[in-house]
Structures are given as structure tokens and as C-alpha cells.
C-alpha positions in Angstrom: -160.0 60.2 66.0 -163.4 58.4 66.1 -164.9 61.9 67.0 -163.1 63.1 63.7 -164.9 60.2 61.5 -167.9 60.5 63.3 -167.9 64.6 62.3 -167.1 63.8 58.4 -170.2 61.2 58.6 -172.6 63.9 59.7 -171.4 66.1 57.7 -171.4 64.2 54.2 -174.5 63.4 55.0 -176.0 66.6 56.0 -174.5 68.1 52.5 -176.2 65.2 50.5 -179.3 66.5 51.5 -178.9 70.5 50.8 -179.6 70.3 46.8 -181.1 67.9 44.6 -178.3 68.8 42.0 -175.5 68.2 44.2 -172.4 66.7 42.2 -169.6 64.5 44.2 -166.2 64.4 42.4 -163.6 61.5 43.4 -159.9 62.9 43.2 -156.3 61.5 42.3 -153.3 63.0 42.3 -149.9 63.5 43.0 -148.3 65.1 46.2 -145.6 67.7 45.9 -144.0 69.2 49.4 -143.0 72.5 49.9 -141.3 74.9 52.4 -140.3 73.2 55.5 -142.1 70.1 54.8 -139.6 69.6 52.1 -136.5 70.7 53.4 -133.8 68.4 53.5 -131.4 70.0 56.4 -130.9 66.5 58.1 -129.7 68.5 61.4 -133.6 69.5 62.1 -135.2 66.1 60.9 -138.4 66.1 62.4 -138.2 67.4 65.8 -136.5 70.4 64.6 -138.8 71.4 61.8 -137.3 69.8 58.5 -140.0 67.4 57.2 -137.7 65.9 54.0 -140.8 64.9 52.6 -140.7 63.5 49.3 -143.4 63.5 46.7 -146.4 61.5 47.4 -150.4 61.0 46.8 -153.7 62.2 47.4 -156.9 60.5 47.3 -159.9 62.6 47.7 -163.8 63.4 47.8 -165.1 66.6 47.1 -169.1 67.4 47.0 -170.3 70.7 45.5 -173.7 72.0 46.2 -174.8 75.0 43.9 -176.2 78.0 45.1 -178.3 80.6 43.7 -175.8 82.7 42.1 -174.9 80.9 38.3 -171.8 78.9 38.8 -171.0 79.4 42.5 -170.8 76.1 44.9 -170.4 75.2 48.4 -167.8 72.8 48.8 -167.0 69.7 51.6 -164.0 67.8 50.6 -161.8 65.3 52.5 -158.6 63.3 51.2 -155.7 61.4 52.4 -152.2 62.7 51.9 -149.1 60.4 51.8 -145.6 61.4 52.0 -142.5 59.3 52.0 -139.3 60.4 53.0 -136.8 61.9 49.7 -135.1 58.8 47.5 -131.7 60.3 48.6 -132.0 60.5 52.2 -133.6 57.3 52.7 -130.9 55.6 50.5 -127.8 57.3 52.8 -129.7 56.5 55.9 -129.7 52.5 54.4 -126.0 52.5 53.3 -124.6 53.6 56.5 -127.0 50.4 57.9 -124.5 47.5 58.9 -125.3 44.1 57.6 -127.3 42.9 61.0 -129.3 46.0 61.1 -133.1 46.6 59.6 -134.1 50.3 59.6 -138.2 51.5 59.2 -138.1 55.5 58.3 -141.5 57.3 59.2 -143.8 58.4 56.4 -146.5 60.8 56.8 -150.3 60.7 56.6 -152.4 63.8 56.3 -156.2 63.9 56.6 -157.7 67.4 55.6 -161.2 68.0 56.0 -162.2 71.0 54.5 -165.3 73.3 53.5 -165.1 76.3 51.1 -166.4 78.1 47.8 -165.7 77.0 44.6 -166.6 79.3 41.3 -166.8 78.3 37.5 -167.3 79.9 34.7 -168.1 78.3 31.0 -165.5 79.5 28.3 -167.0 76.8 25.4 -169.3 74.3 25.7 -167.7 71.6 27.2 -164.8 73.7 29.0 -165.2 75.6 32.1 -162.2 77.1 34.5 -162.8 77.0 38.1 -161.2 78.4 41.5 -161.9 77.5 44.9 -160.7 78.2 48.4 -161.6 76.1 52.0 -160.3 76.2 55.4 -160.8 73.5 58.0 -159.2 70.8 60.1 -156.4 68.3 59.2 -155.2 65.3 60.9 -151.6 64.4 60.8 -150.2 60.9 61.8 -146.4 60.2 61.1 -145.8 56.2 60.8 -143.2 54.3 63.3 -139.5 55.0 63.3 -137.5 52.1 64.3 -134.0 50.7 63.9 -133.0 47.1 65.4 -130.3 44.5 65.1 -130.2 40.9 66.4 -130.4 42.1 70.4 -131.6 45.9 70.3 -134.5 47.8 69.0 -135.3 51.5 69.4 -139.1 52.4 68.1 -140.3 56.2 68.2 -144.3 55.9 67.9 -146.2 59.1 66.8 -149.3 60.4 68.1 -151.6 62.0 65.7 -151.5 65.9 65.6 -154.7 68.5 65.0 -154.5 71.9 63.3 -156.2 74.3 60.9 -155.8 74.4 57.5 -156.8 76.0 54.7 -156.2 75.3 50.4 -156.6 77.4 47.2 -156.6 76.7 43.9 -157.9 76.3 40.2 -158.0 74.3 37.1 -160.1 73.3 34.2 -163.8 71.1 34.0 -164.2 69.5 30.7 -168.1 68.3 30.1 -169.0 69.0 33.3 -167.5 65.3 34.3 -163.9 65.7 34.2 -161.4 68.1 35.9 -157.7 68.8 36.1 -156.9 71.1 39.1 -154.1 72.6 40.9 -154.1 73.1 44.6 -151.8 74.9 47.5 -152.9 72.8 50.7 -151.2 74.8 54.2 -152.2 71.9 56.8 -151.2 73.9 59.9 -148.0 73.7 62.4 -147.5 70.6 64.1 -145.7 70.1 67.3 -146.2 66.2 67.3 -145.5 64.4 70.8 -144.2 60.8 70.5 -143.0 58.2 72.5 -139.3 56.5 72.5 -138.9 52.8 73.6 -135.8 51.1 73.5 -135.5 47.0 74.4 -131.8 45.2 74.8 -131.5 41.8 75.3 -128.8 43.0 77.9 -130.5 46.3 79.9 -134.1 45.2 79.5 -136.9 47.9 78.0 -137.2 51.4 78.9 -139.3 54.7 77.4 -139.6 57.9 77.3 -142.2 60.6 76.0 -141.1 63.5 74.2 -142.5 66.2 72.1 -141.3 68.0 68.7 -138.5 71.0 69.9 -140.0 73.1 66.9 -143.1 72.7 64.9 -143.4 71.3 61.7 -145.4 72.7 59.3 -147.3 70.6 56.3 -147.8 72.3 53.1 -148.1 70.8 49.9 -149.0 71.6 45.8 -151.3 68.8 44.5 -152.0 68.2 40.7 -155.3 66.1 40.8 -157.7 64.6 38.2 -161.3 64.3 39.4 -164.5 62.4 37.9 -168.0 64.2 39.0 -170.7 61.6 39.1 
């Protein structure tokens, strides 16, 4: 993780000096999972390729560096995408819990770091269309999954997973300052490693390592609002 953060800082620093006309864009939006990431097959949940992920949020930063060709930019982007589980699924689990039991279901945190190209075409004064595409890497972190009662606790801790990722999309730019975009993110298939630990007042503690039986593909259709500065 430290290497990823260091690489990101270096890329941002180098990109800043590529052009005096570089523009930064802060983005915030809605993440709508798709494909197996959103699949709701409970028997295949998590370790067998079904994510049951719900609508989440995306926060990101994009750096645009103009090229000699009019309207063409190179881009560097980094974001954080957070998705919990679908509400119906969470409610069903919670309804089945006994009064003395506590449940904490996992959530998904994705950190895509991508480089690419963006083209913008002016339609009229203050209004432009853009299209973009990019490739790079994604880091997936799944939060802890715990189930406990007065005398027992079961906890699954997931290790970070790295995979190649890509994006493509488009949208509009208003007054060269505000953007509204629709972007598809394909953030790789992840066979996540994990550790299951068990603690009991009667039997003591134990743990074992595991790995997803089937890779979990991460994909999302995001709507974002951006402001350039």
C-alpha cells in the first residue's frame, strides 16, 4: 500500500509540471455496481463471485494536461469508490440474528489509479462535450466481516487485492469549469486472500487462511459532478 501511495504522489507531482495550462478537477458522484459485482446470488456471496454490492459513492481527482492537438488532453486520475451491500440482503441477515448476536457485514473500498486521454469538442460558448478512456491499476479492500454473541466471535479479515483496471465514458463541460460525466469502470477480477479467526470462551481461539474460490469482478457505472480549478 505504501508503494501505491508513493507512486501516486510522484505521478501527481510530475504531471503538475507537464504544462502550465494543466487543470485539476475534483469529482464527486454515485457508483452503481454492475455485473457480478451487483449479482445477488446469496449462495455465491463473496467467495464464489457474487458481490451483492449496493449503490455507493465515488470521490476523485483528475488532472488534465493539454496536448498540441486542439481539445485533446492526457489525464491522470485517482479515486475512492465505496459500496456497501444491498439493503435487502443486509436486512435479511439482520432479521435472522438472535437478540444477543452482533453482525457487521463487509463493504467494498476500491482505489483506481488511471492514466488516459480525453477529447473535448466545443458546441457553443460555454458548452463542450467530452469523451475519455484510461487504464491503470485498482486496489480493492474489503472491510471486516464479524459475527459475535456473548461468548463467541467469528471474524474474517480480507487482504488488499491488486488488479488492472480501465474506464471509458463521456459527458459535458459548462463554462470550462463544471463537468457532468457518465463513466464505466472495470476494475479487475480479484481472488482475495483472507484470514478467518474464531474465539470462544469454551474452546479458545483458532484461525485459518483462505482465498476466494472464484474471482470477484469489480465494475460500476458512475455519474459524477466535477469542478475545475
